[in-house]
C-alpha positions, 0 to 999 in steps of 0.5 A: 207928293200925292200920297203924303198925308195932308199934315206933312204937306201943310207942315212946312208952311205952318210949323214956323208960324205956329211955333212963333205964335206959341212963343208969343202966346205963352209970353202974353199968357205969363205976363203980369200986365193987366191987359194983353196985346189984344186988350183982353184981361189976363184973368182969362187963362185961354189966350187966342192968337191970330196969325197969317199963313203962307200958301202953296201957290201955282204960277200958271193955269198950265201948272194947275191943270197938270197938277190936278187930279180933277177939274170940275165946274159946280155949285156949292150945295151945302156945308156938311154938318161934320168936321174932319181933323186933317192933321195926322199923327206922323208916326201913324197917319191913319190916326189923327194928330193928338196935339194939333187940330186942323178943322176941315170944313166939308163942302158938298158940290153939285157938279155941272161938268168935269173938264178933267177926270170923272165922277158922279153928280156930286163931290165933297171938298175939304178946306182947312179953315182953322188950326188949333193947338189945344190947351187947358186953362192955366197951362197954355194958350190956345193958338188959332190960325183962322184969319185968312181962309176964304170959305166957299159960299153956298149957291155960288158957282165955281171952277175947281182944281182938285186933288183926291185926299188920302183916305183914313179910317176916321174920314167922314166920307170915303172920297174927299177932295182938296184944293190942288194949290192956290188958287184952287177955285175960281168964282164964276159970275156974270161970265167972269172967272175970278180967283177966290183965294187968301193968297195975295201972290195968287191974286196977282198971278191970276187976274180975273178973266172971261169964263169962256176964255179960261175954260178954253185955256184949260181944254187947250192945255188938256189936248196938248 
């Protein structure tokens, strides 16, 4: 699974939702009604549909620890001013997909400590925050999945569970990481570790806990 292109990993989660959204969006686009379901005029050829996605969710800290290539404590230093299409061409994964754009926002992290794996004083994390099916005016609606992502916040300290991304010729940086599974990060504030995730299941499975207790649980799991 580690070596599969990210698009192939995301595909089972999003393909049904995207297909449903396209069918709905096209019907809305083709409708003769003056107003769409969102109250927008049909004189606008581009329609935007917002839908909610499902997520790969871990069941325990133990699962996150063993599935991750890297576990690190760090603070979000900045958001890179370039984006990356994480959707790949299934026939040639070295190339981006031409009919799907998954916007990968790149966050630069100032590393405080590595609990698993090693690296420098900084690392870069890619988070998919928008999925688009391109469309030309008069042909088909644009479909965006963008409601449910949770952006990282600059200046905030987090605990990250990460996997290294496969490198592609168009990658903006030689080494990028992605979240292992939800919740791949815990927000650390006032000694409390709280999962920051769009997944309701992950929030139910991983209640907030003391930061020291979470770190000790990870260390204990790594020394088994």
